[in-house]
C-alpha positions in Angstrom: -3.8 11.9 -6.1 -2.3 9.0 -4.3 0.0 6.6 -6.1 0.0 3.0 -4.8 2.5 0.2 -4.5 1.3 -3.4 -3.8 3.6 -5.9 -2.2 3.6 -9.4 -3.7 0.6 -10.7 -1.6 -1.9 -8.2 -3.0 -3.9 -9.7 -5.9 -3.0 -8.5 -9.4 -6.7 -8.4 -10.2 -7.1 -5.6 -7.7 -4.4 -3.6 -9.4 -6.0 -4.2 -12.8 -9.4 -2.9 -11.6 -7.9 0.2 -9.9 -5.9 1.0 -13.0 -9.2 0.9 -15.0 -10.4 3.7 -12.6 -7.3 5.8 -13.4 -5.5 5.0 -10.1 -1.7 4.7 -10.5 -0.7 1.3 -9.1 2.7 -0.4 -9.2 2.9 -4.0 -8.2 5.9 -5.8 -6.8 6.2 -8.1 -9.8 6.4 -5.1 -12.2 8.9 -3.4 -9.9 11.2 -6.5 -9.9 10.5 -7.0 -6.2 9.3 -10.6 -5.9 10.5 -12.5 -2.8 12.3 -9.6 -1.3 12.3 -8.6 2.4 9.3 -6.4 3.5 11.6 -3.5 4.1 12.7 -3.5 0.5 9.1 -3.2 -0.6 8.7 -0.1 1.6 12.0 1.3 0.4 10.8 0.9 -3.2 7.4 2.5 -2.5 9.1 5.4 -0.6 11.6 6.0 -3.4 8.7 6.4 -5.9 6.5 8.4 -3.5 3.8 5.6 -3.3 1.6 4.4 -0.5 2.3 0.8 0.2 -0.7 -1.6 0.5 -0.2 -5.0 2.1 -1.8 -7.7 4.1 1.4 -8.2 6.2 1.3 -7.0 9.8 5.1 -7.0 10.0 5.0 -3.5 8.5 3.9 -2.1 11.9 7.3 -2.8 13.3 9.1 -1.7 10.2 7.2 1.7 10.2 8.1 2.1 13.9 11.8 1.4 13.2 11.8 3.9 10.3 10.2 6.6 12.5 12.8 6.1 15.2 15.6 6.2 12.7 14.3 9.4 11.0 13.5 7.6 7.7 10.3 8.6 6.0 7.8 6.8 3.8 4.6 7.8 1.9 2.2 5.8 4.0 1.4 2.2 4.7 -2.1 0.7 4.5 -2.7 -2.8 5.9 -5.7 -4.9 5.1 -6.2 -6.7 8.4 -9.6 -8.3 8.0 -10.1 -8.9 4.3 -8.6 -11.9 2.5 -7.1 -11.3 -0.8 -10.0 -13.2 -2.4 -12.4 -10.4 -1.6 -11.3 -8.2 -4.5 -14.6 -6.3 -4.7 -14.4 -5.1 -1.1 -10.8 -4.3 -1.4 -11.4 -2.3 -4.6 -14.1 -0.1 -2.9 -11.9 0.6 0.1 -8.9 1.4 -2.1 -11.0 3.8 -4.2 -12.2 5.5 -1.0 -8.6 5.7 0.3 -7.5 7.4 -2.9 -10.5 9.8 -2.9 -10.1 10.8 0.8 -6.4 11.1 1.3 -3.6 13.2 -0.2 0.1 12.4 -0.4 0.6 14.9 2.4 -1.9 13.3 4.7 -0.4 9.8 4.2 3.3 10.8 4.9 4.7 8.5 7.6 1.2 7.2 8.5 0.0 3.6 9.0 -3.7 3.0 8.6 -5.9 -0.1 8.4 -7.6 -0.3 5.0 -10.8 -1.1 6.8 -11.2 2.5 7.9 -12.0 3.3 4.2 -15.1 1.0 4.0 
């Protein structure tokens, strides 16, 4: 099963709801990663073998830089079209993500969360 890491922009309520469904979610606050550079979030997620969920498009460039330098991560999922206030929609897409993907299928991948509607 996938393990998730939420950067500081993803709502805590989403993490709470997913945890109630048995999904392992670590949030930036609990990891001591508030107000750190995006790359540090990805490093933290990768070190714990977690898929990073974010609203931040900057991760596209970071993922490309990691690929070119031979660094690996456990996947990045970006919510492009859904504001953080739409917790219900985000919840269903995250549940679908976790039910459809495996840690192996997510390695070094970058996907839009919207593909899990």
